[in-house]
RONU-818272 format. One record per residue: residue in one letter; z negated, x, y negated of N, C-alpha, C, O, CB in turn. Coordinates in steps of 0.2 Angstrom, whole numbers, padded with zeros to 4 digits, always signed. Glycine has a CB too. Layout:
N
aZXYZXYZXYZXYZXY
...
This chain:
290
m+0454-0052-0564+0449-0054-0558+0445-0060-0561+0441-0058-0566+0446-0048-0555
r+0445-0066-0558+0440-0071-0560+0434-0071-0555+0434-0069-0550+0443-0078-0559
n+0428-0072-0559+0422-0072-0555+0419-0079-0553+0419-0084-0558+0416-0069-0559
l+0418-0081-0547+0415-0087-0545+0408-0088-0547+0404-0083-0547+0416-0088-0538
d+0406-0094-0549+0399-0095-0551+0395-0098-0546+0397-0102-0542+0400-0101-0557
i+0389-0095-0545+0385-0097-0539+0383-0104-0540+0382-0107-0535+0379-0092-0539
t+0381-0106-0546+0379-0113-0547+0384-0118-0544+0382-0123-0541+0377-0114-0554
t+0390-0117-0546+0396-0122-0544+0396-0121-0536+0397-0126-0533+0402-0120-0547
l+0396-0115-0533+0396-0114-0526+0390-0118-0523+0391-0121-0517+0396-0107-0524
r+0384-0117-0526+0379-0121-0523+0380-0128-0523+0378-0132-0518+0372-0119-0527
s+0382-0131-0528+0384-0138-0528+0389-0140-0523+0388-0145-0520+0386-0140-0535
f+0394-0136-0522+0399-0137-0517+0396-0137-0510+0398-0142-0506+0405-0132-0518
v+0392-0133-0509+0389-0132-0502+0385-0139-0501+0385-0141-0496+0385-0126-0501
a+0381-0140-0506+0376-0146-0506+0380-0153-0504+0378-0157-0500+0372-0147-0512
v+0386-0153-0508+0390-0159-0507+0393-0159-0500+0393-0165-0496+0396-0160-0512
a+0395-0154-0497+0398-0153-0490+0393-0155-0485+0394-0158-0480+0401-0146-0489
d+0387-0152-0486+0381-0154-0482+0379-0161-0482+0377-0164-0477+0375-0149-0483
a+0378-0164-0488+0376-0171-0489+0381-0176-0487+0379-0182-0486+0373-0171-0496
g+0387-0174-0488+0393-0179-0487+0394-0183-0492+0398-0188-0492+0391-0183-0481
g+0392-0181-0498+0393-0185-0504+0390-0182-0510+0385-0179-0510+0391-0193-0503
v+0393-0184-0516+0390-0181-0522+0383-0184-0524+0379-0181-0527+0395-0183-0528
t+0382-0191-0523+0376-0194-0525+0370-0191-0521+0365-0189-0524+0376-0201-0523
r+0371-0190-0514+0365-0187-0511+0364-0180-0512+0358-0178-0513+0366-0188-0503
a+0369-0176-0514+0369-0169-0515+0365-0168-0522+0361-0164-0523+0376-0166-0516
a+0367-0173-0527+0363-0173-0533+0356-0174-0533+0352-0170-0536+0366-0178-0538
g+0354-0178-0528+0347-0179-0527+0343-0172-0524+0338-0171-0526+0345-0184-0522
f+0347-0169-0519+0344-0163-0516+0344-0157-0522+0339-0153-0521+0349-0160-0511
l+0349-0157-0526+0349-0152-0531+0345-0154-0538+0344-0149-0542+0356-0151-0533
n+0342-0160-0538+0338-0162-0544+0343-0162-0550+0341-0160-0555+0332-0157-0545
l+0349-0164-0549+0354-0164-0555+0356-0172-0555+0356-0175-0550+0360-0159-0554
t+0360-0173-0560+0363-0180-0561+0369-0180-0557+0372-0174-0556+0364-0182-0568
q+0372-0185-0555+0378-0186-0551+0384-0183-0556+0388-0180-0553+0380-0193-0549
s+0384-0185-0562+0389-0182-0567+0389-0175-0567+0394-0172-0568+0388-0186-0573
a+0383-0172-0567+0383-0164-0568+0386-0161-0562+0389-0156-0562+0375-0162-0569
v+0384-0164-0556+0387-0161-0550+0395-0162-0549+0398-0157-0548+0384-0164-0543
s+0397-0168-0552+0404-0169-0552+0408-0164-0556+0413-0162-0555+0406-0176-0554
m+0405-0163-0562+0408-0158-0567+0408-0151-0564+0413-0147-0565+0404-0158-0573
q+0403-0149-0560+0403-0142-0557+0408-0142-0552+0412-0137-0552+0396-0141-0554
l+0409-0147-0548+0415-0147-0543+0421-0147-0546+0426-0143-0544+0414-0153-0539
k+0422-0151-0552+0429-0150-0555+0430-0144-0558+0436-0141-0558+0429-0156-0561
r+0425-0140-0561+0426-0134-0564+0428-0129-0558+0432-0124-0560+0419-0131-0567
l+0425-0129-0552+0426-0125-0547+0434-0126-0545+0437-0121-0543+0422-0126-0541
e+0436-0132-0544+0443-0134-0542+0448-0131-0547+0453-0128-0546+0444-0141-0541
d+0446-0132-0554+0450-0129-0559+0451-0122-0559+0456-0119-0560+0448-0132-0566
m+0445-0118-0558+0445-0111-0557+0450-0109-0552+0454-0104-0553+0438-0108-0557
l+0449-0112-0546+0453-0110-0540+0460-0112-0540+0465-0110-0537+0450-0112-0534
g+0461-0118-0544+0468-0121-0544+0469-0125-0537+0475-0125-0535+0473-0116-0545
l+0464-0127-0534+0464-0130-0528+0460-0137-0527+0455-0137-0531+0462-0125-0522
a+0463-0141-0523+0458-0147-0522+0454-0146-0516+0456-0144-0511+0463-0154-0521
l+0447-0146-0517+0443-0144-0512+0440-0151-0509+0437-0150-0503+0437-0140-0515
l+0440-0156-0512+0437-0162-0509+0442-0168-0509+0446-0169-0513+0431-0165-0513
d+0442-0171-0503+0447-0177-0502+0443-0183-0504+0438-0185-0500+0450-0177-0495
r+0445-0186-0510+0441-0192-0512+0445-0199-0511+0443-0204-0514+0440-0191-0519
s+0450-0198-0507+0454-0204-0506+0451-0210-0501+0452-0216-0502+0461-0202-0502
g+0446-0208-0497+0443-0213-0493+0436-0214-0495+0434-0212-0500+0443-0210-0485
r+0432-0218-0491+0425-0219-0492+0421-0212-0491+0422-0209-0486+0422-0225-0488
g+0417-0211-0496+0414-0205-0495+0418-0199-0497+0423-0200-0500+0411-0203-0488
v+0416-0193-0496+0419-0187-0498+0420-0182-0492+0416-0182-0488+0415-0183-0503
s+0426-0180-0491+0427-0175-0485+0431-0169-0488+0433-0169-0494+0432-0178-0480
l+0431-0163-0485+0434-0157-0487+0441-0157-0485+0443-0159-0480+0430-0151-0484
t+0445-0154-0490+0452-0153-0489+0452-0146-0485+0447-0143-0484+0456-0152-0496
p+0458-0144-0482+0458-0138-0478+0456-0132-0483+0453-0127-0480+0466-0137-0476
a+0458-0132-0489+0456-0127-0493+0448-0127-0494+0445-0122-0494+0459-0127-0500
g+0445-0133-0494+0438-0134-0495+0434-0131-0489+0429-0128-0489+0436-0141-0496
e+0437-0132-0483+0434-0130-0477+0434-0122-0477+0430-0119-0474+0438-0133-0471
q+0440-0119-0479+0440-0112-0479+0435-0109-0484+0432-0104-0483+0447-0110-0481
l+0434-0112-0490+0430-0110-0495+0422-0110-0492+0418-0106-0494+0431-0113-0501
l+0421-0116-0489+0414-0117-0487+0410-0111-0484+0405-0110-0485+0414-0123-0482
k+0414-0108-0479+0410-0102-0475+0409-0097-0480+0403-0093-0480+0414-0100-0470
y+0413-0095-0485+0412-0090-0490+0407-0092-0495+0402-0088-0497+0419-0088-0494
a+0407-0098-0497+0402-0101-0502+0395-0100-0499+0390-0098-0502+0403-0108-0503
r+0394-0102-0492+0387-0102-0489+0385-0094-0489+0379-0093-0491+0388-0104-0482
r+0389-0090-0488+0387-0083-0488+0385-0080-0494+0380-0077-0495+0393-0078-0485
m+0389-0082-0500+0388-0080-0506+0381-0083-0509+0377-0079-0512+0393-0082-0511
v+0380-0089-0507+0374-0092-0510+0368-0089-0506+0362-0088-0509+0374-0100-0508
d+0368-0088-0499+0363-0085-0496+0361-0078-0498+0356-0076-0499+0365-0085-0488
l+0367-0074-0499+0366-0067-0502+0363-0067-0509+0358-0063-0510+0372-0064-0502
n+0365-0072-0513+0361-0072-0519+0354-0074-0519+0350-0071-0522+0365-0078-0524
d+0352-0079-0514+0345-0080-0514+0341-0075-0511+0335-0074-0512+0345-0087-0509
e+0344-0071-0506+0341-0065-0503+0339-0060-0508+0334-0057-0508+0345-0063-0497
i+0344-0058-0512+0344-0053-0517+0338-0055-0522+0334-0051-0523+0350-0052-0521
y+0338-0061-0524+0333-0063-0529+0326-0063-0526+0322-0061-0529+0335-0071-0531
s+0325-0066-0520+0319-0066-0517+0316-0059-0516+0310-0058-0517+0319-0070-0510
r+0320-0054-0513+0318-0048-0512+0316-0044-0518+0312-0039-0518+0323-0044-0508
l+0319-0045-0523+0318-0041-0530+0312-0044-0534+0310-0041-0538+0324-0041-0534
t+0311-0051-0532+0306-0054-0537+0300-0057-0533+0294-0057-0536+0309-0060-0540
m+0300-0058-0527+0295-0061-0523+0289-0056-0522+0291-0050-0520+0297-0065-0517
t+0283-0058-0522+0278-0053-0521+0277-0051-0514+0274-0046-0512+0271-0055-0524
d+0280-0055-0509+0280-0054-0502+0284-0047-0501+0282-0044-0496+0283-0059-0498
w+0288-0045-0505+0292-0039-0504+0290-0034-0509+0294-0030-0511+0300-0041-0505
e+0284-0033-0510+0281-0027-0514+0275-0025-0511+0271-0029-0507+0281-0029-0521
g+0273-0019-0512+0267-0016-0509+0269-0009-0506+0274-0006-0508+0264-0020-0504
e+0264-0007-0502+0265+0000-0499+0264+0000-0492+0260-0004-0489+0259+0005-0502
i+0268+0003-0488+0268+0004-0481+0267+0011-0479+0271+0016-0482+0275+0001-0477
v+0263+0013-0475+0262+0020-0472+0265+0020-0465+0263+0017-0461+0254+0022-0472
l+0270+0025-0465+0273+0026-0458+0271+0033-0456+0273+0038-0459+0281+0025-0459
g+0269+0033-0450+0267+0039-0447+0272+0041-0441+0274+0037-0437+0260+0039-0443
v+0275+0048-0442+0280+0050-0437+0278+0057-0435+0277+0061-0439+0287+0050-0441
p+0279+0059-0429+0278+0066-0427+0283+0070-0430+0289+0068-0432+0278+0066-0419
h+0281+0077-0431+0285+0081-0435+0292+0082-0431+0297+0082-0435+0282+0088-0435
d+0292+0082-0425+0299+0084-0421+0304+0078-0421+0309+0079-0418+0297+0086-0415
i+0302+0072-0423+0307+0066-0423+0308+0063-0429+0311+0058-0430+0305+0061-0418
v+0306+0067-0435+0308+0065-0441+0315+0064-0442+0318+0059-0445+0305+0069-0447
y+0319+0069-0440+0326+0069-0441+0329+0067-0434+0327+0068-0429+0329+0076-0443
p+0335+0063-0434+0339+0061-0440+0337+0054-0443+0340+0052-0448+0346+0062-0439
v+0333+0051-0440+0332+0044-0441+0328+0042-0447+0331+0038-0451+0329+0040-0435
i+0323+0045-0448+0318+0043-0454+0321+0044-0461+0320+0039-0465+0312+0048-0453
p+0325+0049-0462+0328+0049-0469+0332+0043-0470+0333+0041-0476+0332+0056-0470
r+0336+0041-0465+0340+0035-0466+0336+0029-0467+0338+0025-0471+0345+0034-0460
i+0331+0028-0463+0326+0023-0464+0324+0022-0471+0324+0017-0474+0321+0023-0459
m+0321+0028-0474+0318+0028-0480+0323+0026-0486+0322+0023-0491+0315+0035-0482
k+0329+0029-0485+0335+0027-0490+0336+0020-0490+0337+0017-0495+0341+0031-0488
k+0337+0017-0484+0338+0009-0483+0332+0005-0486+0334+0000-0489+0339+0007-0476
m+0326+0007-0485+0321+0003-0487+0321+0004-0495+0319-0001-0498+0314+0006-0485
q+0322+0009-0498+0322+0010-0505+0328+0006-0508+0327+0003-0513+0323+0017-0507
r+0334+0006-0505+0339+0002-0507+0338-0006-0506+0339-0010-0511+0346+0003-0503
d+0335-0008-0501+0335-0015-0499+0328-0018-0502+0328-0024-0504+0335-0017-0492
f+0323-0014-0503+0316-0017-0505+0314-0012-0510+0309-0008-0509+0312-0017-0499
p+0317-0012-0516+0315-0007-0521+0307-0007-0524+0305-0003-0527+0319-0007-0527
r+0304-0013-0522+0297-0014-0525+0292-0012-0519+0286-0013-0520+0296-0021-0527
v+0295-0010-0513+0291-0008-0508+0290+0000-0508+0296+0003-0508+0293-0010-0501
r+0284+0003-0508+0284+0010-0508+0282+0012-0500+0277+0010-0498+0278+0013-0512
l+0287+0016-0497+0286+0018-0491+0283+0025-0491+0287+0030-0493+0293+0018-0487
q+0277+0026-0488+0274+0033-0488+0275+0036-0481+0272+0033-0476+0267+0032-0490
l+0277+0042-0480+0278+0045-0474+0273+0050-0473+0271+0054-0477+0285+0049-0474
l+0270+0049-0467+0264+0054-0464+0267+0057-0458+0268+0054-0453+0257+0050-0463
s+0267+0063-0458+0270+0067-0452+0264+0071-0449+0261+0075-0452+0275+0072-0454
s+0263+0070-0443+0258+0073-0439+0259+0073-0431+0265+0071-0429+0251+0069-0441
y+0254+0074-0427+0255+0074-0420+0253+0067-0417+0250+0063-0421+0250+0080-0417
t+0256+0066-0412+0255+0059-0409+0248+0057-0408+0246+0052-0410+0258+0059-0402
a+0244+0062-0405+0237+0060-0404+0233+0058-0411+0229+0053-0411+0233+0066-0401
e+0234+0062-0416+0231+0061-0423+0234+0054-0425+0230+0050-0428+0233+0066-0427
l+0241+0053-0425+0244+0047-0427+0241+0041-0424+0239+0035-0427+0251+0047-0426
k+0239+0041-0417+0236+0035-0414+0229+0034-0416+0227+0028-0416+0237+0037-0406
e+0226+0039-0417+0219+0039-0420+0219+0035-0427+0215+0031-0428+0215+0045-0421
l+0223+0037-0431+0224+0034-0438+0226+0027-0437+0224+0023-0441+0229+0038-0442
f+0231+0026-0433+0233+0019-0432+0227+0014-0429+0227+0009-0431+0239+0018-0427
a+0223+0017-0425+0218+0013-0422+0213+0011-0427+0209+0006-0427+0214+0017-0416
r+0212+0016-0432+0207+0015-0438+0210+0010-0444+0207+0008-0448+0205+0021-0441
g+0217+0009-0443+0220+0005-0448+0222+0009-0454+0224+0006-0459+0216-0001-0450
a+0223+0015-0453+0224+0020-0459+0232+0020-0460+0234+0022-0465+0221+0027-0458
v+0236+0018-0455+0243+0018-0455+0245+0011-0453+0242+0008-0449+0246+0024-0451
d+0251+0009-0455+0254+0002-0454+0258+0002-0448+0258-0002-0443+0257-0001-0459
v+0262+0008-0447+0267+0008-0442+0267+0016-0440+0267+0020-0444+0274+0006-0444
i+0268+0017-0433+0268+0024-0431+0274+0024-0425+0275+0020-0422+0261+0027-0428
l+0277+0030-0425+0281+0032-0419+0277+0038-0416+0273+0042-0419+0288+0035-0422
t+0278+0038-0409+0274+0043-0405+0279+0045-0400+0285+0042-0399+0268+0040-0402
t+0278+0051-0397+0281+0054-0391+0276+0054-0385+0272+0058-0386+0285+0061-0393
e+0278+0050-0380+0273+0050-0374+0277+0049-0368+0283+0047-0368+0268+0044-0375
a+0274+0050-0362+0277+0049-0356+0279+0042-0355+0284+0040-0352+0272+0051-0350
e+0275+0037-0358+0276+0030-0358+0272+0027-0363+0267+0029-0365+0274+0027-0351
p+0274+0021-0365+0271+0017-0371+0263+0016-0369+0262+0013-0363+0274+0011-0373
g+0259+0017-0373+0252+0014-0372+0251+0007-0374+0256+0004-0375+0247+0018-0376
e+0245+0005-0374+0244-0003-0375+0246-0004-0382+0244-0001-0387+0236-0004-0374
g+0250-0010-0382+0253-0012-0389+0259-0008-0391+0262-0010-0396+0248-0011-0394
g+0261-0003-0387+0267+0001-0389+0273-0002-0386+0274-0006-0381+0266+0008-0387
e+0279+0000-0390+0286-0003-0388+0290+0004-0387+0291+0007-0392+0289-0008-0393
g+0293+0004-0381+0297+0010-0380+0304+0009-0384+0307+0004-0383+0298+0011-0373
l+0306+0014-0388+0312+0013-0391+0318+0018-0388+0324+0016-0388+0311+0015-0398
l+0316+0024-0386+0321+0028-0383+0318+0033-0379+0313+0036-0380+0325+0032-0389
d+0321+0034-0373+0319+0039-0368+0323+0046-0369+0329+0045-0370+0320+0037-0361
v+0320+0051-0370+0323+0058-0372+0321+0063-0367+0315+0064-0366+0321+0059-0379
p+0325+0067-0365+0323+0073-0360+0319+0078-0364+0321+0080-0370+0329+0076-0357
l+0314+0081-0361+0310+0086-0364+0313+0092-0361+0313+0093-0355+0302+0086-0363
r+0315+0097-0365+0319+0103-0363+0316+0109-0366+0312+0109-0371+0326+0102-0365
w+0318+0115-0363+0316+0121-0365+0321+0124-0370+0327+0123-0369+0315+0126-0359
y+0318+0127-0375+0322+0130-0381+0320+0137-0382+0314+0139-0382+0322+0126-0387
g+0325+0141-0384+0323+0148-0386+0328+0150-0392+0330+0146-0395+0325+0153-0380
a+0328+0157-0393+0332+0159-0398+0340+0159-0396+0341+0160-0390+0330+0166-0400
p+0344+0158-0401+0351+0159-0400+0353+0166-0397+0351+0171-0399+0355+0158-0406
n+0356+0165-0391+0358+0172-0387+0352+0176-0385+0352+0182-0384+0363+0176-0391
g+0346+0172-0385+0340+0176-0383+0339+0177-0375+0343+0174-0371+0334+0172-0385
t+0334+0181-0374+0333+0183-0367+0326+0181-0365+0324+0183-0359+0334+0190-0366
a+0322+0178-0369+0315+0177-0368+0314+0172-0361+0309+0173-0358+0311+0174-0374
w+0319+0168-0360+0318+0163-0355+0319+0167-0348+0318+0164-0343+0324+0158-0355
k+0322+0173-0348+0323+0177-0342+0317+0181-0340+0316+0183-0334+0329+0182-0343
t+0312+0182-0345+0306+0186-0343+0301+0183-0338+0301+0177-0338+0303+0188-0350
r+0298+0187-0334+0292+0185-0330+0287+0190-0331+0287+0196-0329+0295+0184-0323
p+0281+0187-0332+0279+0180-0333+0283+0177-0339+0284+0181-0344+0272+0179-0334
l+0285+0171-0339+0288+0167-0344+0284+0167-0350+0278+0164-0350+0291+0160-0342
r+0286+0169-0356+0282+0169-0362+0283+0162-0365+0289+0160-0367+0284+0175-0367
i+0278+0158-0366+0278+0152-0369+0274+0151-0376+0269+0154-0376+0276+0146-0364
a+0277+0148-0381+0274+0147-0387+0272+0139-0388+0276+0135-0387+0278+0149-0393
f+0265+0138-0389+0263+0131-0389+0259+0130-0396+0255+0135-0398+0258+0130-0383
s+0260+0125-0399+0255+0123-0404+0249+0120-0401+0250+0116-0396+0259+0117-0409
r+0243+0121-0404+0237+0119-0400+0237+0111-0400+0233+0108-0395+0231+0121-0404
r+0240+0107-0405+0239+0100-0405+0245+0097-0402+0246+0090-0402+0238+0098-0412
c+0250+0100-0399+0256+0097-0397+0255+0093-0391+0252+0096-0386+0262+0103-0396
g+0258+0087-0391+0257+0083-0385+0261+0085-0379+0259+0083-0373+0259+0076-0387
f+0266+0090-0380+0270+0092-0374+0266+0098-0371+0268+0100-0365+0277+0094-0377
r+0261+0101-0374+0258+0107-0371+0255+0105-0364+0256+0108-0359+0252+0109-0376
p+0250+0100-0363+0248+0098-0357+0253+0096-0352+0252+0098-0346+0242+0093-0357
v+0258+0093-0354+0263+0091-0349+0267+0097-0346+0267+0098-0340+0269+0087-0353
a+0268+0102-0351+0272+0108-0348+0267+0113-0344+0269+0115-0339+0275+0112-0354
i+0261+0113-0346+0256+0118-0342+0255+0115-0335+0255+0118-0331+0249+0118-0346
a+0254+0108-0335+0253+0105-0329+0259+0106-0324+0258+0107-0318+0251+0097-0329
l+0265+0106-0327+0271+0107-0323+0271+0114-0320+0273+0115-0314+0277+0105-0327
m+0270+0118-0325+0270+0126-0323+0265+0127-0317+0267+0131-0313+0269+0130-0329
e+0259+0124-0318+0254+0126-0313+0256+0122-0306+0255+0125-0301+0247+0123-0315
r+0259+0116-0306+0261+0113-0300+0266+0117-0297+0267+0117-0291+0263+0106-0302
e+0271+0119-0301+0277+0123-0298+0275+0130-0296+0279+0134-0293+0283+0123-0303
q+0269+0132-0298+0266+0139-0297+0271+0144-0300+0273+0149-0297+0266+0141-0290
f+0274+0142-0306+0278+0147-0310+0275+0152-0314+0270+0150-0317+0283+0142-0314
d+0277+0158-0314+0274+0164-0317+0275+0163-0325+0281+0164-0327+0276+0170-0314
w+0270+0162-0328+0270+0161-0336+0264+0163-0339+0259+0165-0336+0271+0154-0337
e+0265+0164-0346+0259+0166-0350+0259+0163-0357+0265+0162-0359+0258+0174-0350
l+0254+0162-0360+0254+0159-0366+0255+0165-0371+0250+0169-0373+0247+0156-0368
s+0261+0165-0374+0263+0171-0379+0261+0169-0386+0258+0174-0389+0270+0172-0378
v+0261+0163-0388+0259+0161-0395+0255+0155-0395+0257+0150-0392+0266+0160-0399
d+0249+0155-0398+0245+0149-0398+0243+0148-0405+0239+0152-0408+0238+0150-0393
s+0245+0143-0408+0245+0142-0415+0244+0135-0417+0246+0131-0414+0251+0145-0419
e+0240+0134-0423+0240+0128-0426+0246+0126-0430+0247+0120-0432+0234+0127-0431
s+0250+0131-0431+0256+0130-0436+0262+0129-0432+0264+0134-0428+0256+0136-0441
d+0266+0124-0433+0273+0123-0431+0277+0128-0433+0282+0131-0430+0275+0116-0432
r+0276+0130-0439+0281+0135-0442+0280+0142-0438+0285+0146-0437+0279+0137-0450
t+0274+0144-0436+0273+0150-0432+0277+0149-0426+0280+0154-0423+0265+0151-0431
i+0276+0144-0423+0280+0143-0416+0287+0144-0417+0291+0147-0414+0279+0136-0413
e+0290+0141-0423+0297+0141-0424+0299+0148-0425+0304+0151-0423+0299+0137-0430
v+0295+0152-0429+0297+0159-0431+0297+0163-0424+0301+0167-0423+0292+0162-0436
s+0292+0162-0420+0291+0166-0414+0297+0165-0409+0299+0169-0406+0284+0164-0410
v+0299+0158-0408+0304+0157-0404+0311+0159-0406+0315+0162-0403+0305+0149-0403
s+0312+0158-0413+0318+0161-0416+0319+0168-0416+0324+0171-0416+0319+0158-0423
a+0313+0172-0415+0313+0179-0415+0314+0181-0407+0313+0187-0406+0307+0182-0418
d+0315+0177-0403+0316+0178-0396+0309+0181-0393+0310+0185-0388+0321+0183-0395
l+0304+0179-0395+0297+0181-0392+0295+0176-0387+0290+0178-0383+0292+0182-0398
a+0297+0170-0387+0295+0165-0382+0300+0159-0382+0304+0159-0386+0288+0163-0384
v+0298+0155-0377+0302+0149-0377+0297+0143-0378+0291+0144-0378+0306+0147-0370
t+0299+0137-0380+0294+0131-0381+0298+0125-0379+0304+0124-0379+0292+0131-0388
p+0294+0120-0377+0297+0113-0375+0298+0109-0382+0294+0109-0386+0293+0109-0371
v+0304+0106-0382+0306+0102-0388+0310+0096-0385+0314+0097-0380+0310+0106-0393
l+0310+0090-0388+0314+0085-0386+0322+0086-0387+0323+0089-0393+0312+0078-0390
e+0326+0085-0383+0333+0086-0383+0336+0083-0389+0335+0077-0390+0337+0084-0377
g+0340+0087-0393+0343+0084-0399+0338+0084-0405+0341+0082-0411+0345+0077-0398
h+0332+0086-0405+0328+0086-0410+0325+0093-0412+0320+0094-0415+0322+0082-0409
a+0328+0098-0409+0326+0105-0410+0329+0108-0417+0334+0105-0419+0329+0110-0404
p+0325+0113-0420+0328+0116-0426+0334+0119-0425+0336+0121-0419+0323+0121-0429
a+0338+0120-0430+0345+0123-0430+0345+0130-0427+0350+0132-0424+0348+0123-0437
h+0339+0133-0428+0339+0140-0426+0336+0141-0419+0334+0146-0417+0335+0144-0431
f+0336+0135-0415+0334+0135-0408+0341+0134-0404+0345+0132-0406+0329+0130-0406
e+0340+0137-0397+0346+0136-0393+0343+0133-0386+0338+0136-0384+0350+0142-0392
l+0346+0129-0383+0344+0126-0377+0345+0131-0371+0350+0134-0371+0349+0120-0375
v+0339+0132-0367+0339+0136-0362+0344+0133-0356+0344+0127-0355+0332+0137-0359
p+0348+0137-0353+0352+0134-0348+0349+0130-0343+0343+0132-0341+0356+0140-0344
n+0352+0125-0340+0349+0120-0336+0348+0124-0329+0352+0128-0327+0354+0114-0334
g+0342+0122-0326+0341+0124-0319+0337+0131-0318+0335+0133-0313+0347+0125-0315
v+0336+0135-0324+0333+0141-0323+0326+0141-0324+0322+0145-0322+0336+0146-0328
l+0323+0135-0327+0316+0134-0328+0314+0127-0326+0319+0123-0325+0314+0135-0336
p+0308+0126-0324+0306+0119-0321+0308+0114-0326+0307+0114-0332+0299+0119-0320
e+0311+0108-0323+0312+0102-0327+0306+0099-0330+0301+0099-0327+0316+0097-0323
l+0306+0097-0336+0300+0095-0340+0300+0087-0340+0295+0084-0342+0300+0097-0347
g+0305+0084-0337+0305+0076-0337+0307+0073-0343+0310+0076-0348+0298+0074-0335
m+0305+0067-0344+0307+0063-0350+0301+0061-0354+0295+0061-0352+0310+0056-0347
q+0302+0060-0360+0297+0057-0365+0300+0051-0368+0306+0051-0369+0295+0063-0370
t+0296+0047-0370+0298+0040-0373+0296+0040-0381+0290+0042-0382+0295+0034-0370
i+0300+0039-0385+0299+0038-0392+0296+0031-0393+0300+0026-0391+0305+0039-0397
c+0290+0030-0395+0287+0023-0395+0285+0021-0402+0284+0025-0406+0280+0023-0390
l+0285+0014-0402+0284+0011-0409+0277+0007-0408+0276+0003-0404+0290+0007-0411
y+0273+0008-0413+0267+0004-0414+0266+0001-0421+0267+0005-0426+0260+0008-0412
a+0265-0006-0421+0265-0009-0427+0259-0014-0427+0258-0017-0422+0271-0013-0429
a+0255-0014-0432+0249-0018-0432+0250-0025-0431+0255-0028-0433+0245-0017-0439
g+0246-0029-0426+0247-0036-0425+0247-0040-0431+0252-0044-0432+0242-0038-0420
a+0242-0040-0435+0242-0044-0441+0244-0039-0447+0240-0035-0449+0234-0046-0442
r+0250-0040-0448+0253-0035-0453+0256-0039-0459+0259-0045-0458+0258-0030-0450
p+0257-0036-0465+0260-0040-0470+0268-0040-0469+0270-0037-0465+0259-0036-0477
r+0270-0045-0472+0277-0047-0471+0282-0041-0473+0287-0040-0470+0280-0053-0475
i+0280-0037-0477+0285-0031-0479+0286-0026-0474+0290-0022-0474+0282-0028-0485
v+0281-0026-0469+0282-0022-0463+0288-0024-0458+0291-0020-0455+0275-0021-0459
e+0289-0030-0458+0294-0033-0453+0301-0029-0454+0304-0027-0449+0295-0040-0454
p+0304-0029-0460+0310-0026-0461+0310-0018-0458+0315-0016-0455+0313-0026-0468
l+0305-0015-0460+0304-0008-0457+0304-0008-0450+0308-0003-0447+0298-0005-0460
v+0300-0012-0446+0300-0012-0439+0307-0013-0436+0309-0010-0432+0295-0017-0436
e+0311-0018-0439+0317-0020-0437+0322-0014-0438+0327-0013-0434+0320-0026-0440
m+0322-0011-0444+0326-0005-0445+0325+0001-0440+0330+0004-0437+0325-0002-0452
l+0319+0002-0438+0317+0007-0433+0320+0005-0427+0323+0010-0423+0310+0008-0433
r+0319-0001-0425+0322-0003-0418+0330-0002-0418+0333+0001-0413+0321-0010-0417
n+0333-0004-0423+0340-0004-0424+0343+0004-0424+0348+0005-0421+0343-0007-0430
e+0339+0008-0428+0342+0015-0428+0341+0018-0422+0345+0022-0420+0337+0018-0434
f+0335+0017-0418+0335+0021-0412+0339+0018-0406+0341+0021-0402+0327+0021-0410
c+0340+0011-0407+0345+0008-0402+0352+0011-0403+0356+0013-0398+0345+0001-0403
s+0354+0012-0410+0360+0015-0411+0360+0023-0409+0366+0025-0406+0362+0015-0419
l+0355+0026-0409+0355+0033-0407+0355+0033-0399+0359+0038-0397+0348+0036-0409
r+0352+0028-0396+0353+0028-0389+0360+0027-0387+0362+0030-0382+0348+0022-0386
g+0363+0023-0390+0371+0021-0389+0375+0027-0390+0379+0029-0385+0373+0016-0393
r+0374+0031-0395+0377+0038-0396+0376+0043-0390+0380+0046-0388+0376+0041-0403
n+0370+0043-0388+0368+0048-0383+0371+0046-0376+0373+0050-0372+0360+0048-0382
d+0372+0039-0375+0375+0037-0369+0382+0038-0369+0385+0040-0364+0374+0029-0368
l+0385+0038-0375+0393+0039-0375+0394+0047-0374+0398+0049-0371+0396+0037-0382
a+0389+0051-0377+0390+0058-0376+0389+0060-0369+0392+0065-0367+0385+0062-0381
a+0385+0057-0365+0384+0059-0358+0389+0057-0354+0390+0059-0348+0377+0055-0356
q+0394+0052-0356+0399+0050-0352+0405+0055-0351+0410+0054-0348+0402+0044-0354
């Protein structure tokens, strides 16, 4: 297997773009003879004529036209790798805030991609509740946050609409009891949504578990002591969706993205990855619903 040389490919692209060796040599800060030697080396390596020198100026042969698109990609990829690994624009620390209940499945994939593509960037994950994350963001303590809200607030961008659903224990019966026993975390943003709905529907319910700890809520629900609202598709493995239609519908929540207006360049790839991942998740959800 022969390895193509990036330097010779760069000269080849420059000649194709400039329309001649002399002008390309000026762009590359090389002598004309040096560029000509690199082109000859590339042709010898491939065993192909890449340039048609029979007329005035230089034009590409069919083989040269075919090589050009690959050469551009290889030179661009080389430059991207070098810049991301060496330029100070691509180093530093980003603090990403994410609510507990939407860390999976997207965030581990994002962190893995950031580590792979930007090894000099340290991505620090902060997991908390939406209200606290928005307070931290307003103070500038975090660079990017995700939230779960009825709709995006000022400066927010909606990424994905997700149904808020009731969950209980696998094969549980807590959802059948009246008054309905509900477990809420004190800081959960879904708590006022669900309580307002139950009051409006005049549904018979009681607060069975009131805790600061998400783990306490999980244990209580999985033990069939209560039900709790969770975003569809983001429930723990030991939760089971309550059958549709037996409890009041909780409506939709939006996963929102907030990124500081004046932010370092290293934040941009993270924001784009988040958009792409949640767009992909939305596409999979749409296919599953069909």
